[in-house]
N, C-alpha and C positions, 0 to 999 in steps of 0.2 A: 340785360346788361352785357356789354362787350366782354369777351373772354381774354382780350389782349392784356398781358401782365407786364408791368414795368416796375423798375426799381426807383425809389426816391432817394436821390443822392444827398439831399440836405442833411439827413440824419448822421452822415459820416463826419461832417465838419461842424455841425451845430448841435448843442445839447438840449435846446428847448425851443418850442414854438407853440403859440396858442391863438385861436381865431374863432370868431363866430361865423357860422355858415347858415345861409338861407337857400342855397342851391345844391343840387345833387352832385355827387362825385361818382360817376358811373365807371371811371377808369379803375380797373383792378390793379392794385399796386402793393408793394411791401417795402419795408425799410428796416434799418438797424435799431431804431428806437421803439420804446413802448408808446402806446397811444390810448387815450381815454376819450370817448365821446359821451357828452352829457346832453340829454334832451331838455331844452329850456321850455319849448312849447311844441304841440303837435305830435307827429309820429315820425319816427326814423326807422327805416328798414336797413339793416346792416348785414352784409355777407362776409363771413370770415372763413377762409379755406373751404369754400363751397357749402357752408352751413349758414342758413338764414335766421336772423333774429329780428323781432319787432319790439321797439322801445317806445314808451310814452313819456310824458313830462315827469321829471324827477328820477328817471332811470338813467343808468350809465352802462357802458360796455367797455371792457378791458381787452386790449389787443396786444398780443405779445410780439416781439421782434420776429421778422421774417415770415409773418403770417399774411398771405394775400387777402386783401379786403377792399371793400368799397361800400358806399352808402347811398340811400335814396330817401329823400324827404317828401312827405305829403305836403299838400298846399298849405301855405302860411306857417310852416314849421321852422323852428330855429334850434340849432345845436351849438354847443361849445366844444371845440376840439383842443385837446392838450397832447402834445407830442414831446417826449422827454427821454433823455439818455439814462441808462442804468446806473451811472455814477451818482445821480441825484437821489436814487432810492436804493443804495447799495445793500442795505440790510434786507430789504424785501426781495431784491433780486437774488440774493444768496439763499433766502428761504425758499424761493421757487425752485432753484437748482435745476433749471432746464425743464421743469414740468409746466403744465398748462392748467388754468382753471377749468373744471368740468363744465361749469356754467359761467360764461364771462359777463352775463348781464346781472346787474345788482341795483337795488332800489335805495335811494338816499332819503332819509327822513326829512321832513320839511325844513327844520332848522339847519341841518347840515347842507342841504341843497342850496338854501338861500345864502348861507355863509360862503360856500365855495364859489358860487356865481358872483357874489358881490366882491370877493377878494380878487378873483381873476379879472373882473372888470376894472377894479381899482389899480391893479398892478400892471395890466397890459392893454386895457381898452378893448376895442373890438378885434384888434389884430396886432400881435406882438412883433410880427416878422420873425425871421430865423435868427436865433440868438446863439452865438458861438459859446458864450460864457455869461451866465446870469451874474450881474454885479449891480450894486455893491453888496457887501457881505450881508447886510440886514435884509435886503430884498431876497437874496438867495435862500436865507434861512426860512423866510415866510413861504417861499415857493416849495421848499422841501417839506415844510409842515403840512401844506395843503395836499401834496402828493401822497404823503404817508397817511393822511386822513382818508383819502380815497382808497388807497391800497388796503388800509385796515378794514374799511367797509366791505370791500371785495372779499377779504379773508374771512369775515364773519359769515358771509353768504354761501360760500362754496368750498368744496374740497379740491385737491389737485390730482391730476392724472399725468401719466408719462406722455411725453410728446410723441405723436405718431409720425411716421415717415411721410413727407410730402410727395404728392404725385409728380409735381414739377421738378424735373431733373436740375434745372438751373438753381432752384432754391436749395436743393441738396448740396450742390457745389458751394453755394454761399454759406451754408451752415458749416461746411468743412473749413472754409476760410475763417469764419468767426471763431472756430475752436482751435485753429492752428496758425494764425497769422504771425505769431512771434517766431515761428520756425522758418527754416529755409525750404519753402514748398513751391511747387509748380503745378500746373494743370496736368502734367504727365504723372505726377505723384497721385493726384486724385483719380485719374483714369486707371492707373495700375491698382490702387487700393479698392476702387469701386467695381473694377472689372469691366470698364467701358473702353471703347475705341477712342483714342485721343482726338483724332480729327472730328469724329462725330460729337464728342463732348465740347470741343472748342466751338463748333458751328452752332450747337444748341445754346450754349452759354451766351455767345456774342449776339445771336439773333434775338433771344428772349429778353436779355437785359440791356441790350444796346451799349455794351461796354466789353472790355476784355478782362481776363482773369487777373493780369498783372495790375491793372488800374484799380480794380476793386480791392485786391490784396493790399495795395499801398494806402488806400483810403482807410482800411481798418487799422493799419499800422500808424497812420498819421493821427487818427483819433486818439489812440493810446498815447502817442508821443505828446500830443497837445495837452492832455490832462497832466502828464508828468512834468511838462515844462511849467505849467501854472501852479501845480500843487506841491512840487518838490524842489529841492536845490541840487538834485543829482546832476552830475556833469552831462553836458549835451551829448557827448560821445556815448556815455552809458545809456542814456535815454534812447538814442538811435538804435543801438544793438538790442536793448531790452524790448523794444517795440517791434523788432523783426527786420529792421533795415540791415542790409549786408555791408553798408559803408556809410561814412559821414557824407560823402558826396551825394549818394542816393537820397539820403534824408533831406539834405539841403535842397536838392532839386524838386522833390515832391512838395516841400514846404513853399517854395517859390511858386510852383505851379498852382497850388490851391489857395494859399493865403497871401501871395505876393510879398512875402517877408521871409527872411532866414529864421532858423530856430532861435538864434541869439536875439534878433529883433523882436520876435514874439515874446520871449521871456522878459525883455527890457520894458515892454509896455504893459506887462501884467499888473493887475491890482492885487495887493497882498491880501490874501484871505486864509484863514485857518478855520476850517469847518470840520 
């Protein structure tokens, strides 16, 4: 399997996706969202942070944010991938509190397995595409229920352990952004705090993730702001500053670049939900 590591950008602006896979994904990547792979038939070999796991029918594997991973399917194998933002499983995410499952592989009993696969097929077909926001309200509730069911099965199976330091320096920087994006930070702050040379850090980050620090920082801020725009009635100015943007102008510009809409336009087209 190739060792080249890349970042999946979709998880910054989309809260959910699900698809059936019959082909391998050799590219090692990581993303902001959680991910669960469920084996429908055959064998799936999954590598997470350089550890290998082998799954068979009815087994699933739980992948935490920022964990480099890829998978390889045996002949005639089929898996269902579910990628989702922490806001959908907020209670479970808070229970994890930055920790990792000691064993991310868990077995679904036959009735649970059949129910989960049936509901995902009913809700999304073979490929949901990238969804910025699951609507309507009733569908969102059903998806949340399915995800909590899967997370509950994982919780019954394994204990949690503290998160180890990643070998990849670029991921360490990404973790720093994830923990500090609401603050006024820069790559120079990371270099100073971590004890690295700034030019070296910038070169490693840009080459590994094919983006720059500022762009990734703004993606984290925008994801937070998007949720606040849809879930609250807070003033847009407060949302901008609470999400880490240093000005309304900067917030507007990033919204236009990613969503092709202003924050006000995004809020005006939202569907009212109270979950």
